[in-house]
C-alpha positions as CSV (number, residue, x, y, z in Angstrom):
1,X,3.9,-12.8,-7.9
2,X,4.9,-9.1,-6.1
3,X,2.9,-10.9,-2.7
4,X,5.3,-13.7,-3.4
5,X,8.7,-12.1,-3.4
6,X,7.6,-10.3,0.0
7,X,6.5,-6.9,-1.5
8,X,3.5,-4.8,-0.6
9,X,2.1,-3.0,-3.6
10,X,0.0,-0.3,-3.4
11,X,-2.6,1.0,-5.7
12,X,-4.7,4.6,-6.4
13,X,-6.6,4.8,-9.0
14,X,-7.4,8.5,-10.4
15,X,-9.5,9.9,-12.7
16,X,-9.9,13.1,-14.1
17,X,-12.1,14.9,-16.7
18,X,-10.1,17.5,-18.5
19,X,-6.3,18.9,-17.9
20,X,-3.7,16.2,-18.2
21,X,-3.5,12.9,-16.3
22,X,0.5,13.2,-16.3
23,X,-0.2,16.5,-13.4
24,X,-2.3,14.0,-11.2
25,X,-0.5,10.9,-11.6
26,X,3.3,12.7,-10.8
27,X,2.0,14.6,-7.7
28,X,0.1,11.3,-6.4
29,X,3.5,10.1,-6.7
30,X,5.2,12.1,-4.8
31,X,2.7,12.7,-2.5
32,X,3.1,8.4,-1.6
33,X,6.6,8.6,-2.2
34,X,6.3,5.7,-4.3
35,X,9.3,4.0,-5.7
36,X,8.1,3.0,-9.4
37,X,5.3,4.4,-11.6
38,X,3.2,1.3,-13.2
39,X,0.8,2.7,-15.9
40,X,-0.7,1.5,-19.2
41,X,-0.8,3.1,-22.7
42,X,-3.1,3.1,-25.2
43,X,0.0,2.9,-27.8
44,X,-1.5,5.8,-30.1
45,X,0.8,7.0,-32.8
46,X,0.9,9.3,-35.7
47,X,-1.8,12.2,-35.8
48,X,-3.8,9.9,-32.8
49,X,-1.0,11.2,-30.7
50,X,-0.1,14.8,-31.8
51,X,-3.6,15.8,-31.4
52,X,-4.6,14.1,-28.1
53,X,-1.3,14.2,-26.4
54,X,0.4,11.5,-24.5
55,X,-0.1,11.7,-20.4
56,X,2.3,8.5,-20.6
57,X,5.0,10.3,-22.0
58,X,4.7,13.3,-20.0
59,X,5.1,10.8,-16.7
60,X,8.1,8.9,-18.0
61,X,9.6,12.6,-19.1
62,X,9.3,14.4,-16.2
63,X,9.2,11.4,-13.6
64,X,11.8,11.1,-10.7
65,X,10.9,7.6,-9.5
66,X,11.4,4.3,-12.4
67,X,8.2,4.0,-15.1
68,X,6.8,1.0,-16.3
69,X,4.1,1.4,-19.3
70,X,2.2,-1.1,-19.9
71,X,0.5,-1.9,-23.1
72,X,-3.0,-3.2,-23.9
73,X,-2.7,-6.9,-25.5
74,X,-3.6,-5.2,-29.3
75,X,-7.0,-6.7,-31.0
76,X,-7.8,-8.6,-34.0
77,X,-8.0,-6.0,-37.3
78,X,-11.8,-8.0,-37.5
79,X,-13.0,-7.3,-34.0
80,X,-11.7,-3.1,-34.7
81,X,-13.9,-3.3,-37.3
82,X,-16.3,-4.6,-35.3
83,X,-16.0,-2.8,-32.8
84,X,-16.1,0.6,-35.2
85,X,-19.2,0.2,-36.8
86,X,-20.9,-0.8,-33.9
């Protein structure tokens, strides 16, 4: 849809082991310079969010360009149970 509008989107896949991904994302956005940051979010809530932090939240709070967060399609409850059971 973006290409049909005559826009040329660019993307970068960043991988990190340890350390906040938000720092890498923000640095990459400044290096381009990006007009928009689009990133996925796990949509964690409660204790999981507190213990793991939220790179998406950090990017939203500190980015100097607009940020679009995309949440994945939630799995049906029975599918989550099967995955967790192994």
